[in-house]
N, C-alpha and C positions, 0 to 999 in steps of 0.2 A: 590459508586464505581462500575463501570461496569465490568462484567466478562463474558468470553466465556467458557462454559464447554463442552468438547467433551467426549463422552462415547462410547467406542467400535466402533469408526468410521471406515468404510471401503468403498473403491471405486474401482469398477472394470469396465473395458471396455470389452464387450463380456465375455470371460472366464478368462481373465487375471486380476489379482488383482494388482492394482497400490499401494495400501497400505491397511492394515487391523489391527484391534485391537488397534486403536489409542485412547489413554486416556490422557487427559490433561486439566488443568484449567488455562486459561490466565486471568490476572487481569490488570485493568487500572493502569497506573503509572509504569508498568514494560515493559521491552523490551525482545523479544524472537527471536532467530535466528533459522531458519529451514534450515538445510544443507543436502547435498547429491549429488551424481553424477548426471550428466545430465540424465534425464529420470527416476529419482528415485521417482518422485511424488511430488516434492516441490510445483510447481505451481498448481497442481491439488488439493493438500491439502489446499492451500491458497484460491482457488476458492470455495472449500467446506465450509471453515470457513467464507467466505464472503457471503454465502448463494446464490451464483450464479451458483452452480452446485449441482445437487441432489446426495444424499448419496445412496450407495448400501446397507449399513447397519449401525446401530448405531443411536445415538441421539445427536443433537446439541442444546444446550440451551444458550441463551444470556439474561442476566438480570443484574439489579443493585439492590440496597437495597430496592427498592419500586415497581418495575414492571419488566415484562418479555417482551422482544422484539421478535417478530415473525421473522422467516427467510424471509418472504415476505417483511418486512419493514426494514430489517437489513441494506440494502444499504444506507438508509438515515442517518445511524450513522457511516459510514466509508468512507474513501477514499483509493484508491489503485493506485500505480504506477507499471506498468508492460509493458514489450516489446510488448505484444499482444493487448494493448489498443491503439486505433488510435486517432489522433487529426483531427480536421476539417481544412484541409490545405488551404482552400479558405479564411479562416478567418485570421485576424491579431491576434497577441498575446493579444491585448487589447480586441478585440471582443470575442476571445476564452474564456478568463477568465470571461468576463461579462456573457457569455452564461453559463459557468460552474456554476457560483454562483447564477444562477436562480434556480438550483436544489440542491445545497449544501449551508448551511449558511456560510457566509464569516466571517473570523476572525475579530472581532471588532477592530475599530481604525486603519484599514489598507485599504487604497484606492487601486484601481487597479494599479494605477501608482506606488504606493509604493511597491506593491507586485512584479511588473515587475522589479523595481529597485533592490529589494532584491535578485532576481535571476540573476542580472547583464545583463538584456536585454533591458534596457531603450533605447539604440541606435536603437533597432529594434522593438519597441513597435507597430509601425503602418505598419510593413512589413508583407505581407502574409506569413503564416507559411510554405507554400510549398517552399519558398526560404530560409528557415532556414537550417543550418547544422544539422546533427543528434544529436550533442551535445546540440545545442540550443533547439531543440524539446524536449530533455530530461529535460531541465531546465523548460520548460513550464509544463511538467507533474509533476515535483516536486512542482512547484508553485500551481497547482491545488490541490495537496494533502496536502501540509503543511499549506496552508492558508485557508483551510476549517475548520470551527468551529465544528468539530465532534470528538468523543472520541477515535476512532479506526483508526490507520494508518497502512496500509498494503503495504509493499515494496518488489516487486519482481525484483531482479537484478537492484536496484535503480540507480546505477552509470553506467549503460550501455551507451556507447558512450561518456562518460565524460572524459575530460583531467584532469591533476593534479589540475588545478584551480577548476574544477567542483567537484572533490572529496572533496576539502577543503570547497567548498560551501555547499555540502551535510552535512558534519560534523557540520558546523555552523548552518544549518537549524535544525538538530537534537537537538543540544544543546539549541537553542533559542526557538523553536516553538513546540517541541514534548515531553517536560518533563512530562506533565500530561496525555499523551495519552497511550493507549495500543498499543504497536508497535510490528508488526510481520515482520521479514525480511527473505526473501528467497534468499540465496546466498551461493556461495562457496568462495567468496572473503572476507578475514578477515577484510579488511578495511571498508567493507560495514556494518559489524555487530559487530565491536569490542566493542561497547558501550552496547551490549545486556547482560542482567543478566543471561539468560539461553540459552543453545544451544541444539536443538533437532535434532538428526540424523535420517533421514528417513530410514536408513538401519535397524533400530530396528523394523520397522512396515511392514516387508515383509512376 
């Protein structure tokens, strides 16, 4: 079972602390919500836990029952959905997912066509992403994340730009494809994290 252990984590920009004194252990098979006002540090904490942003203080350890994962290789074990992550808009959805799964292992027994169908984009599978609506682009981000065969799923405002049907799709993906993962959700929208076992309020770590 994989776990992420955060000990006295802190991050600051210049002299301003975004958060500090963050202690928590996250375990695979559990879902955690990180909540807080805009600017409270939710996204910053997520990037620190993903190993993509350096700590100002503290220790981050990722391991399972047999080995430790370095922060340099942590990205190989996770996927992330976030507003600040860009798609290659000159590619089609099919090309984008083929490209993505060269770097992340693809969920077994699911073809690219089946994945695109699962996020309800079969009708646009061969259309360049630059012609997609914002909601369609979000569905591609969800496809990249949920159908990667990795143990950690990080979701930063995962339903951005989705309509009611998109919210329902998101809940279906969570129920069907994420049960065995370690899930972290950054959000202030209850519908995005209502399935989470634990809720972490960033206001505690100022």
